[in-house]
C-alpha positions, 0 to 999 in steps of 0.5 A: 213489237207493236202491240194493240188491244182492241175492245169490240162493243164493250158495254161496261165503262168500268171494264174499259178503265180496268183494261187500261190499268191492266195494260199499263202495268204490263207496259202497253198503251195502244187501246182501241175501242170499236163501237162501245156502248157509251160514246164518251166512255173514255171520260166517264167517271167509272172508267177513270176510277177503275183505271186507277191512274192509267189516265195516259192510256185512256187519253191515248185510246181511240174509238172507231166505227169498224174493226177494219179501222181498229186493225190498221197497221196490225199484221197478226191478229189474236182473237180471244175465245173460250170455245173453238169455232168451226172453220175458225183459226186454231185454238191455242193457249196464250203461252204456247202460241206466243212462244212459237210466234216469237221463235218464227223466222218472220215476226209480225210487225204488229200484234193485235189482241181482240176482245168481244163484248162482255155478254156475247163475246166475239162474233164468228166473222170477227174470229174468222179473220184472226190468225189464232184464237187464244183460250186462257186455260181455266177450271173445266167447270167454270171458265168465265173471266171478267174482261179486264181480268182476261186482258190482264192475263193475256197482257202478262203472258205477252209481256213475259214472252217479250222478255218481261220486267225484272222483279223489284229488288230491295233497296238495301241488301241486308249484310249477313253476319260473319262467322265470328258474330254468329259464334258469339251469339251462340255462346251467349244463347248457350249461357241463357239456355243453361240459365233457364234450365233448358240445356243441361251442360252435363248432357247437351245432346248436341243441341248447340251444334244443331242450333248452329246448323239452323242459324247457318241455314237462316243466314241471319243479318248483323241486326238479327244477331243483335236481336238474338243476343238481346233475347239471350240477355233478357233470358239471363236477367230473368233467370237471375231474378228468379234465383234472387 
């Protein structure tokens, strides 16, 4: 689904870079700025530094003079507002709204997320033209979010609603040691525990069965079994030196 992030009268160049980074990590690249404080904000050093490699988002971003231009082609408009507006659109949490939006029989062709200036937020007339005002749930006594942080949260929830990205998998899954290797390690460990006088073979008190269950839950790999056998070997050697 076409997704656009619209920043209205942004005053801090670093926030523009931070927004670009927040968008890129969630797979979005359509950024439009409406009357930012700096005409060259997309090329300012602070912007580029805060983008941290999201230079393609900055390169594709557009600066326009009006909100109408920024919203061209977008059919569902989401304001971001910390407090509800009288006579304005319904205020909803992002996840709640995204869930209902994507379950609707008539999905919009394009969704735009609007963010106001850092100091004043969104103007009422801009909020009124939106279909919903998204309010990020925060601590009741402190709800102020940095612009880039707010974009990151909205972008994450929207990406998750669209299906998300899979968590990265380990390049090499560690093979779990088989039952024979585990039993051999436990025998070796038992000898070591007896040697250091931690285990009394005459009164074992079910220590080894309990250790067996512990290692079953841990599901050690073959490499970890080798490490444990090395520990047992060192214990036996230390015990032998002590008796010598």
